[in-house]
ROMAR-568387 format. One record per residue: residue number from 1; x, y, z of N, C-alpha, C in turn. Coordinates in pm, 1 decimal, always signed. Atoms other than C-alpha are relative to their C-alpha. Last residue first. Layout:
REM ROMAR-568387
{k=NUM	npx=X	npy=Y	npz=Z	capx=X	capy=Y	capz=Z	cpx=X	cpy=Y	cpz=Z};
...
REM end
This chain:
REM ROMAR-568387
{k=125	npx=-3.6	npy=-135.8	npz=-11.1	capx=+5221.3	capy=+2782.9	capz=-1919.6	cpx=+167.3	cpy=-3.7	cpz=+5.0};
{k=124	npx=-104.3	npy=-9.0	npz=-69.4	capx=+5040.6	capy=+2455.5	capz=-1975.7	cpx=+67.6	cpy=+153.3	cpz=-47.9};
{k=123	npx=-45.0	npy=-64.6	npz=+94.8	capx=+4673.7	capy=+2418.6	capz=-2003.6	cpx=+150.6	cpy=+37.4	cpz=+77.7};
{k=122	npx=-73.1	npy=+14.8	npz=+123.2	capx=+4569.3	capy=+2095.8	capz=-1924.5	cpx=+73.8	cpy=+106.3	cpz=-92.7};
{k=121	npx=-55.7	npy=+186.8	npz=+41.3	capx=+4375.8	capy=+2183.1	capz=-1615.3	cpx=+6.7	cpy=-15.0	cpz=-148.4};
{k=120	npx=+108.5	npy=+55.1	npz=+100.8	capx=+4354.7	capy=+2578.9	capz=-1559.0	cpx=+51.7	cpy=-161.2	cpz=-49.0};
{k=119	npx=-65.5	npy=+106.4	npz=+82.8	capx=+4552.0	capy=+2715.7	capz=-1262.2	cpx=-155.7	cpy=-41.9	cpz=-72.5};
{k=118	npx=+86.5	npy=+65.1	npz=-12.5	capx=+4490.7	capy=+3082.3	capz=-1235.5	cpx=+20.3	cpy=-118.0	cpz=-56.7};
{k=117	npx=+155.8	npy=-19.2	npz=+97.4	capx=+4769.1	capy=+3311.8	capz=-1248.5	cpx=-71.2	cpy=-128.4	cpz=+51.3};
{k=116	npx=+11.0	npy=+94.8	npz=+59.9	capx=+4997.7	capy=+3367.5	capz=-907.3	cpx=-101.4	cpy=+4.1	cpz=-105.8};
{k=115	npx=+8.9	npy=-67.3	npz=+102.4	capx=+4953.1	capy=+3716.0	capz=-755.9	cpx=+13.4	cpy=-106.1	cpz=-95.7};
{k=114	npx=+106.8	npy=-10.9	npz=+17.1	capx=+4878.8	capy=+3523.1	capz=-434.8	cpx=-31.3	cpy=+41.5	cpz=-134.7};
{k=113	npx=-59.4	npy=-111.7	npz=+32.4	capx=+5183.3	capy=+3354.0	capz=-390.7	cpx=-159.9	cpy=+56.4	cpz=-51.5};
{k=112	npx=-0.3	npy=+13.0	npz=+145.3	capx=+5128.5	capy=+3047.7	capz=-172.4	cpx=-9.9	cpy=+210.5	cpz=-38.8};
{k=111	npx=-123.4	npy=+3.1	npz=+127.8	capx=+5337.8	capy=+3055.2	capz=+121.3	cpx=-45.3	cpy=+22.9	cpz=-137.1};
{k=110	npx=+3.2	npy=+121.8	npz=+81.3	capx=+5051.0	capy=+3073.5	capz=+390.3	cpx=+131.6	cpy=+75.0	cpz=-114.8};
{k=109	npx=-75.9	npy=+140.9	npz=+23.6	capx=+5098.5	capy=+3223.4	capz=+732.6	cpx=+8.9	cpy=-104.7	cpz=-144.2};
{k=108	npx=-152.9	npy=-67.1	npz=-29.7	capx=+4906.0	capy=+3576.4	capz=+660.1	cpx=+132.4	cpy=-97.6	cpz=-7.1};
{k=107	npx=-28.6	npy=-34.6	npz=+157.2	capx=+4618.4	capy=+3352.6	capz=+472.1	cpx=+160.3	cpy=+85.3	cpz=+39.5};
{k=106	npx=+8.1	npy=+114.0	npz=+103.2	capx=+4571.1	capy=+3145.8	capz=+775.0	cpx=+82.6	cpy=+35.8	cpz=-108.4};
{k=105	npx=-162.5	npy=+40.8	npz=-67.7	capx=+4595.6	capy=+3434.4	capz=+1032.4	cpx=+0.4	cpy=-98.2	cpz=-74.7};
{k=104	npx=-97.4	npy=-125.1	npz=-28.2	capx=+4306.7	capy=+3595.6	capz=+799.6	cpx=+126.2	cpy=-33.8	cpz=+58.2};
{k=103	npx=+17.4	npy=+8.5	npz=+160.6	capx=+4078.4	capy=+3272.0	capz=+801.8	cpx=+147.1	cpy=+100.1	cpz=+4.7};
{k=102	npx=-113.9	npy=-53.5	npz=-21.9	capx=+4107.0	capy=+3228.7	capz=+1192.9	cpx=+30.3	cpy=-2.1	cpz=-172.0};
{k=101	npx=+12.2	npy=-42.4	npz=-75.0	capx=+3738.4	capy=+3204.8	capz=+1222.7	cpx=+183.3	cpy=+74.6	cpz=+29.4};
{k=100	npx=-86.2	npy=-132.8	npz=+51.2	capx=+3673.4	capy=+3105.0	capz=+889.6	cpx=+79.8	cpy=+101.5	cpz=+97.7};
{k=99	npx=+69.6	npy=-84.3	npz=+97.9	capx=+3416.3	capy=+2864.4	capz=+1007.9	cpx=+71.3	cpy=+125.2	cpz=+16.8};
{k=98	npx=-37.2	npy=-140.2	npz=-71.5	capx=+3647.1	capy=+2612.0	capz=+1236.2	cpx=-90.9	cpy=+82.1	cpz=-172.7};
{k=97	npx=-49.0	npy=-63.6	npz=+37.3	capx=+3534.2	capy=+2233.7	capz=+1142.9	cpx=+12.6	cpy=+122.5	cpz=-6.3};
{k=96	npx=+54.9	npy=-126.1	npz=+68.2	capx=+3392.4	capy=+2077.5	capz=+1394.7	cpx=+95.9	cpy=+22.3	cpz=-102.3};
{k=95	npx=-102.8	npy=-43.7	npz=+95.2	capx=+3467.4	capy=+1673.6	capz=+1537.7	cpx=-50.2	cpy=+133.9	cpz=-86.8};
{k=94	npx=-6.2	npy=-152.6	npz=-78.5	capx=+3164.7	capy=+1585.3	capz=+1752.7	cpx=+114.0	cpy=+77.6	cpz=-23.3};
{k=93	npx=+131.5	npy=-83.3	npz=+26.1	capx=+3101.4	capy=+1265.8	capz=+1504.1	cpx=-24.6	cpy=+126.8	cpz=+75.0};
{k=92	npx=+12.7	npy=-41.1	npz=+186.6	capx=+3425.6	capy=+1171.7	capz=+1496.1	cpx=-96.3	cpy=+47.1	cpz=+16.4};
{k=91	npx=-83.3	npy=-91.4	npz=-31.1	capx=+3436.1	capy=+1129.9	capz=+1910.1	cpx=+49.7	cpy=+57.2	cpz=-143.8};
{k=90	npx=+6.0	npy=-87.7	npz=-52.2	capx=+3140.1	capy=+944.3	capz=+1889.7	cpx=+82.5	cpy=+88.7	cpz=-4.9};
{k=89	npx=+104.1	npy=-38.5	npz=+78.8	capx=+3241.3	capy=+670.9	capz=+1653.0	cpx=-46.3	cpy=+128.8	cpz=+59.1};
{k=88	npx=-62.7	npy=-44.2	npz=+89.4	capx=+3547.8	capy=+628.1	capz=+1877.0	cpx=-64.3	cpy=+68.0	cpz=-142.8};
{k=87	npx=-45.2	npy=-126.4	npz=-70.9	capx=+3344.6	capy=+556.8	capz=+2184.6	cpx=+84.1	cpy=+114.7	cpz=-145.6};
{k=86	npx=+73.5	npy=-76.3	npz=-27.7	capx=+3155.9	capy=+296.2	capz=+1932.8	cpx=-5.0	cpy=+140.8	cpz=+56.5};
{k=85	npx=-3.4	npy=-121.5	npz=+88.5	capx=+3432.8	capy=+141.6	capz=+1803.2	cpx=-78.4	cpy=+103.3	cpz=+17.0};
{k=84	npx=-92.8	npy=-117.1	npz=-49.2	capx=+3465.8	capy=-103.5	capz=+2075.6	cpx=+20.7	cpy=+136.8	cpz=-36.9};
{k=83	npx=+84.6	npy=-54.8	npz=-149.2	capx=+3160.1	capy=-289.2	capz=+1985.5	cpx=+75.2	cpy=+93.3	cpz=+55.2};
{k=82	npx=-28.6	npy=+57.5	npz=-160.8	capx=+3298.7	capy=-406.6	capz=+1633.3	cpx=-38.5	cpy=+78.5	cpz=+159.7};
{k=81	npx=-89.8	npy=+31.3	npz=-99.2	capx=+3140.4	capy=-256.6	capz=+1364.2	cpx=+38.7	cpy=-63.4	cpz=+132.3};
{k=80	npx=-148.8	npy=+36.2	npz=+50.1	capx=+2920.1	capy=-370.2	capz=+1134.6	cpx=+100.4	cpy=+6.1	cpz=+41.8};
{k=79	npx=+18.2	npy=+143.7	npz=+45.2	capx=+2580.1	capy=-311.2	capz=+1295.8	cpx=+139.5	cpy=-98.6	cpz=-27.3};
{k=78	npx=+29.8	npy=+72.5	npz=-103.1	capx=+2634.4	capy=+26.7	capz=+1447.7	cpx=-31.9	cpy=-129.7	cpz=+22.8};
{k=77	npx=-80.7	npy=+27.0	npz=-94.3	capx=+2795.6	capy=+132.2	capz=+1145.0	cpx=-12.1	cpy=-86.8	cpz=+149.7};
{k=76	npx=+38.4	npy=-68.9	npz=-146.4	capx=+2587.1	capy=+5.8	capz=+922.7	cpx=+63.1	cpy=-12.4	cpz=+84.9};
{k=75	npx=-98.6	npy=-37.7	npz=-113.6	capx=+2718.0	capy=-65.1	capz=+559.1	cpx=-27.7	cpy=+84.8	cpz=+122.4};
{k=74	npx=-27.6	npy=-144.6	npz=-81.5	capx=+2480.6	capy=-155.5	capz=+351.2	cpx=+91.1	cpy=-16.7	cpz=+82.4};
{k=73	npx=-66.8	npy=-32.6	npz=+75.2	capx=+2457.8	capy=-494.8	capz=+141.9	cpx=+36.8	cpy=+167.0	cpz=+45.5};
{k=72	npx=-134.6	npy=+91.0	npz=-21.4	capx=+2304.8	capy=-710.2	capz=+423.5	cpx=+119.3	cpy=+122.7	cpz=-66.5};
{k=71	npx=-64.2	npy=-51.1	npz=-121.7	capx=+2014.9	capy=-453.2	capz=+396.5	cpx=+144.8	cpy=-45.1	cpz=+32.6};
{k=70	npx=-51.9	npy=-134.7	npz=+62.3	capx=+2001.2	capy=-520.6	capz=-20.1	cpx=+75.5	cpy=+89.3	cpz=+191.8};
{k=69	npx=-74.3	npy=+62.4	npz=+42.6	capx=+1936.6	capy=-909.0	capz=+88.5	cpx=+99.4	cpy=+162.6	cpz=-26.9};
{k=68	npx=-130.6	npy=+34.3	npz=-167.9	capx=+1712.8	capy=-793.1	capz=+385.8	cpx=+144.7	cpy=-27.9	cpz=-110.7};
{k=67	npx=-17.9	npy=-47.0	npz=-101.6	capx=+1497.3	capy=-633.9	capz=+64.2	cpx=+131.4	cpy=-32.4	cpz=+139.6};
{k=66	npx=-96.4	npy=-83.6	npz=+64.8	capx=+1547.8	capy=-877.9	capz=-157.1	cpx=+54.4	cpy=+122.1	cpz=+102.9};
{k=65	npx=-94.5	npy=+42.8	npz=+32.7	capx=+1391.4	capy=-1107.2	capz=+61.8	cpx=+119.4	cpy=+51.8	cpz=-55.9};
{k=64	npx=-56.3	npy=+46.1	npz=-176.1	capx=+1094.4	capy=-941.0	capz=+188.0	cpx=+166.0	cpy=-47.8	cpz=-59.6};
{k=63	npx=-25.4	npy=-150.0	npz=-30.9	capx=+1043.4	capy=-883.5	capz=-191.4	cpx=+30.5	cpy=+59.2	cpz=+115.4};
{k=62	npx=-137.4	npy=-22.3	npz=+113.9	capx=+1038.6	capy=-1246.9	capz=-289.4	cpx=+70.9	cpy=+149.9	cpz=+31.2};
{k=61	npx=-137.7	npy=+101.1	npz=-73.4	capx=+823.5	capy=-1326.2	capz=+45.7	cpx=+87.8	cpy=+22.4	cpz=-83.6};
{k=60	npx=-14.6	npy=-70.4	npz=-115.1	capx=+529.8	capy=-1058.5	capz=-112.2	cpx=+149.6	cpy=-50.7	cpz=+115.4};
{k=59	npx=-53.0	npy=-134.0	npz=+53.8	capx=+603.0	capy=-1199.1	capz=-451.0	cpx=+25.4	cpy=+57.2	cpz=+180.2};
{k=58	npx=-144.8	npy=+8.0	npz=+91.4	capx=+517.5	capy=-1537.6	capz=-292.7	cpx=+75.1	cpy=+86.3	cpz=+0.8};
{k=57	npx=-115.5	npy=+49.6	npz=-125.8	capx=+219.7	capy=-1442.2	capz=-55.0	cpx=+161.3	cpy=+25.4	cpz=-71.1};
{k=56	npx=+14.3	npy=-140.3	npz=-71.2	capx=+27.1	capy=-1257.4	capz=-379.5	cpx=+155.4	cpy=-39.8	cpz=+90.1};
{k=55	npx=-87.7	npy=-83.4	npz=+32.4	capx=+109.1	capy=-1584.0	capz=-571.0	cpx=+30.2	cpy=+135.0	cpz=+58.7};
{k=54	npx=-110.8	npy=+83.9	npz=+1.3	capx=-81.8	capy=-1807.5	capz=-354.2	cpx=+154.5	cpy=+133.2	cpz=-14.7};
{k=53	npx=-41.3	npy=-39.2	npz=-151.5	capx=-364.8	capy=-1517.9	capz=-273.6	cpx=+146.4	cpy=-60.2	cpz=-24.4};
{k=52	npx=-23.5	npy=-154.5	npz=+22.3	capx=-418.7	capy=-1541.0	capz=-707.2	cpx=+70.5	cpy=-5.0	cpz=+136.3};
{k=51	npx=-135.8	npy=+12.0	npz=+130.7	capx=-374.2	capy=-1929.5	capz=-694.9	cpx=+48.0	cpy=+141.5	cpz=+16.6};
{k=50	npx=-106.2	npy=+40.5	npz=-103.8	capx=-657.4	capy=-1923.7	capz=-392.3	cpx=+147.4	cpy=+6.5	cpz=-77.0};
{k=49	npx=+0.2	npy=-59.4	npz=-138.2	capx=-856.8	capy=-1709.4	capz=-590.6	cpx=+79.8	cpy=-49.6	cpz=+88.3};
{k=48	npx=-35.0	npy=-113.1	npz=+21.6	capx=-848.7	capy=-1936.7	capz=-885.9	cpx=+87.7	cpy=+106.2	cpz=+100.7};
{k=47	npx=-148.3	npy=+28.5	npz=+33.4	capx=-898.1	capy=-2213.1	capz=-717.6	cpx=+56.6	cpy=+84.3	cpz=-39.6};
{k=46	npx=-6.5	npy=+27.5	npz=-67.3	capx=-1242.7	capy=-2068.3	capz=-592.3	cpx=+174.0	cpy=-30.0	cpz=+9.2};
{k=45	npx=-7.5	npy=-150.4	npz=+2.0	capx=-1373.6	capy=-1960.2	capz=-929.8	cpx=+76.6	cpy=+24.9	cpz=+149.1};
{k=44	npx=-91.7	npy=-109.3	npz=+107.4	capx=-1313.4	capy=-2292.5	capz=-1025.8	cpx=+59.6	cpy=+117.7	cpz=+24.6};
{k=43	npx=-133.8	npy=+79.4	npz=-44.6	capx=-1495.0	capy=-2453.0	capz=-735.3	cpx=+108.7	cpy=+52.3	cpz=-86.9};
{k=42	npx=+12.8	npy=-21.4	npz=-129.3	capx=-1793.5	capy=-2228.7	capz=-810.4	cpx=+117.9	cpy=-49.4	cpz=+80.1};
{k=41	npx=-147.4	npy=+13.1	npz=+30.6	capx=-1819.2	capy=-2299.1	capz=-1145.6	cpx=+111.1	cpy=+81.5	cpz=+110.4};
{k=40	npx=-39.2	npy=+116.0	npz=+95.8	capx=-2175.8	capy=-2398.6	capz=-1115.5	cpx=+101.4	cpy=+21.3	cpz=-30.6};
{k=39	npx=-20.9	npy=+97.7	npz=-74.6	capx=-2248.0	capy=-2152.2	capz=-848.5	cpx=+49.2	cpy=-107.3	cpz=-81.2};
{k=38	npx=-101.2	npy=-4.0	npz=-64.2	capx=-2283.7	capy=-1882.2	capz=-1080.0	cpx=+67.4	cpy=-122.0	cpz=+59.3};
{k=37	npx=-76.9	npy=+42.2	npz=+41.9	capx=-2558.3	capy=-2002.3	capz=-1245.0	cpx=+133.9	cpy=+1.1	cpz=+35.5};
{k=36	npx=-91.2	npy=+90.2	npz=-18.4	capx=-2777.5	capy=-1966.6	capz=-997.1	cpx=+66.0	cpy=-49.2	cpz=-44.8};
{k=35	npx=-18.5	npy=-88.7	npz=-115.5	capx=-2976.7	capy=-1623.5	capz=-1070.4	cpx=+105.1	cpy=-98.7	cpz=+55.5};
{k=34	npx=-122.8	npy=-99.4	npz=+28.8	capx=-3016.4	capy=-1809.4	capz=-1404.9	cpx=+77.0	cpy=+81.5	cpz=+78.8};
{k=33	npx=-129.6	npy=+9.7	npz=-100.1	capx=-3217.9	capy=-2067.5	capz=-1237.6	cpx=+134.4	cpy=+59.5	cpz=-97.2};
{k=32	npx=+9.8	npy=-36.8	npz=-171.6	capx=-3523.5	capy=-2001.8	capz=-1418.5	cpx=+98.7	cpy=+25.7	cpz=+96.5};
{k=31	npx=-52.9	npy=+44.6	npz=-120.5	capx=-3357.2	capy=-2011.7	capz=-1754.7	cpx=-45.9	cpy=+26.7	cpz=+107.3};
{k=30	npx=-52.0	npy=+110.9	npz=+76.0	capx=-3555.3	capy=-1876.3	capz=-2072.2	cpx=+72.3	cpy=-107.5	cpz=+108.0};
{k=29	npx=-119.3	npy=+12.2	npz=-11.0	capx=-3801.0	capy=-1661.9	capz=-1934.6	cpx=+75.6	cpy=-79.0	cpz=-14.1};
{k=28	npx=-99.8	npy=-53.3	npz=+72.6	capx=-4090.3	capy=-1565.0	capz=-2097.4	cpx=+156.6	cpy=-13.1	cpz=+58.3};
{k=27	npx=-25.9	npy=+117.3	npz=+87.2	capx=-4326.4	capy=-1721.6	capz=-1836.5	cpx=+106.6	cpy=-29.0	cpz=-78.6};
{k=26	npx=+115.7	npy=-30.1	npz=+80.0	capx=-4247.4	capy=-1460.2	capz=-1599.8	cpx=+37.2	cpy=-93.5	cpz=-107.3};
{k=25	npx=-39.6	npy=-11.0	npz=+137.3	capx=-4034.4	capy=-1566.5	capz=-1318.8	cpx=-101.9	cpy=+4.0	cpz=-88.9};
{k=24	npx=-60.7	npy=-105.2	npz=+0.2	capx=-4170.4	capy=-1533.3	capz=-938.1	cpx=+57.5	cpy=+25.7	cpz=-150.1};
{k=23	npx=-137.5	npy=+10.9	npz=-51.3	capx=-4251.3	capy=-1907.1	capz=-934.1	cpx=+82.8	cpy=+134.4	cpz=+26.4};
{k=22	npx=+7.2	npy=+7.0	npz=-203.9	capx=-4597.5	capy=-1849.0	capz=-910.1	cpx=+122.4	cpy=-35.7	cpz=+39.3};
{k=21	npx=+60.4	npy=+140.7	npz=-67.9	capx=-4570.1	capy=-1705.4	capz=-1282.0	cpx=+36.1	cpy=-8.6	cpz=+146.0};
{k=20	npx=-99.8	npy=+77.7	npz=-36.7	capx=-4549.9	capy=-1323.7	capz=-1352.3	cpx=-50.9	cpy=-156.4	cpz=+70.4};
{k=19	npx=-0.2	npy=+51.9	npz=-104.3	capx=-4811.1	capy=-1188.4	capz=-1566.1	cpx=+119.6	cpy=-93.6	cpz=+75.1};
{k=18	npx=+14.2	npy=+123.7	npz=-38.4	capx=-4706.5	capy=-1045.8	capz=-1902.4	cpx=-6.3	cpy=-17.6	cpz=+176.9};
{k=17	npx=-166.0	npy=+27.8	npz=-56.4	capx=-4839.4	capy=-724.0	capz=-2033.2	cpx=+30.9	cpy=-125.5	cpz=+108.6};
{k=16	npx=-103.0	npy=+21.3	npz=+33.4	capx=-5075.6	capy=-645.4	capz=-2287.1	cpx=+136.6	cpy=-64.6	cpz=+93.0};
{k=15	npx=+35.8	npy=+88.4	npz=+140.8	capx=-5345.7	capy=-516.3	capz=-2162.9	cpx=+103.3	cpy=+17.4	cpz=-38.1};
{k=14	npx=-4.5	npy=-68.7	npz=+137.1	capx=-5256.1	capy=-346.8	capz=-1781.7	cpx=-25.8	cpy=-116.2	cpz=-173.9};
{k=13	npx=-8.2	npy=+75.6	npz=+151.4	capx=-5322.9	capy=-565.4	capz=-1519.1	cpx=-32.0	cpy=+100.5	cpz=-59.8};
{k=12	npx=+125.6	npy=+157.0	npz=+18.6	capx=-5271.4	capy=-372.7	capz=-1173.4	cpx=+26.3	cpy=-31.3	cpz=-142.4};
{k=11	npx=-36.0	npy=+118.4	npz=+82.7	capx=-4912.3	capy=-162.8	capz=-1187.6	cpx=-85.3	cpy=-90.6	cpz=+5.3};
{k=10	npx=-38.4	npy=+110.9	npz=-49.4	capx=-5002.2	capy=+104.7	capz=-986.6	cpx=+36.5	cpy=-126.6	cpz=+1.2};
{k=9	npx=-152.1	npy=-59.1	npz=-79.5	capx=-4938.0	capy=+396.9	capz=-1220.5	cpx=+1.3	cpy=-117.3	cpz=+118.0};
{k=8	npx=-185.1	npy=+10.1	npz=+107.9	capx=-5116.1	capy=+209.6	capz=-1525.7	cpx=+115.2	cpy=+8.9	cpz=+128.6};
{k=7	npx=-2.7	npy=+125.4	npz=-18.7	capx=-5469.6	capy=+140.6	capz=-1282.0	cpx=+176.8	cpy=+0.2	cpz=-100.8};
{k=6	npx=-31.6	npy=+63.0	npz=-124.6	capx=-5461.9	capy=+476.5	capz=-1190.0	cpx=+15.0	cpy=-157.7	cpz=+14.0};
{k=5	npx=-138.3	npy=-60.1	npz=-8.7	capx=-5459.2	capy=+650.9	capz=-1533.8	cpx=+30.3	cpy=-75.0	cpz=+130.3};
{k=4	npx=-77.6	npy=+105.6	npz=+36.7	capx=-5788.3	capy=+450.9	capz=-1619.9	cpx=+162.6	cpy=+24.4	cpz=+20.2};
{k=3	npx=-24.9	npy=-44.3	npz=+159.1	capx=-5954.5	capy=+638.9	capz=-1382.8	cpx=+104.3	cpy=-103.4	cpz=-87.4};
{k=2	npx=-16.5	npy=+193.9	npz=+51.3	capx=-5985.7	capy=+699.4	capz=-1022.0	cpx=-11.8	cpy=+67.6	cpz=-147.3};
{k=1	npx=-82.8	npy=-6.2	npz=+146.2	capx=-5822.0	capy=+1028.7	capz=-903.6	cpx=-27.7	cpy=-153.6	cpz=-33.1};
REM end
């Protein structure tokens, strides 16, 4: 595959192409140090990043203080009740309500009138 096409594919000197200078940049480059220009403002960039980190830390501390204040407002029995109330708390937790086991017996002993009109608030009879 020798011929003019081989020279174009391999990147050898083609007519009209610019040869790189000895420093690796083309002769037409405006600033040979363009790759290093970010270093000019390195201190300013570092200061901005440090300010952002300090602001983020401040916001996290404020948020944690807000959560701590909110926890203080909540009533937590284990924390807020005196220590002698623990057994009473367990007794209260153990109480249950009967589920219609004696509903018929309660209905027989009731002194309510089953024939009474339904109560509607705001209506006078």
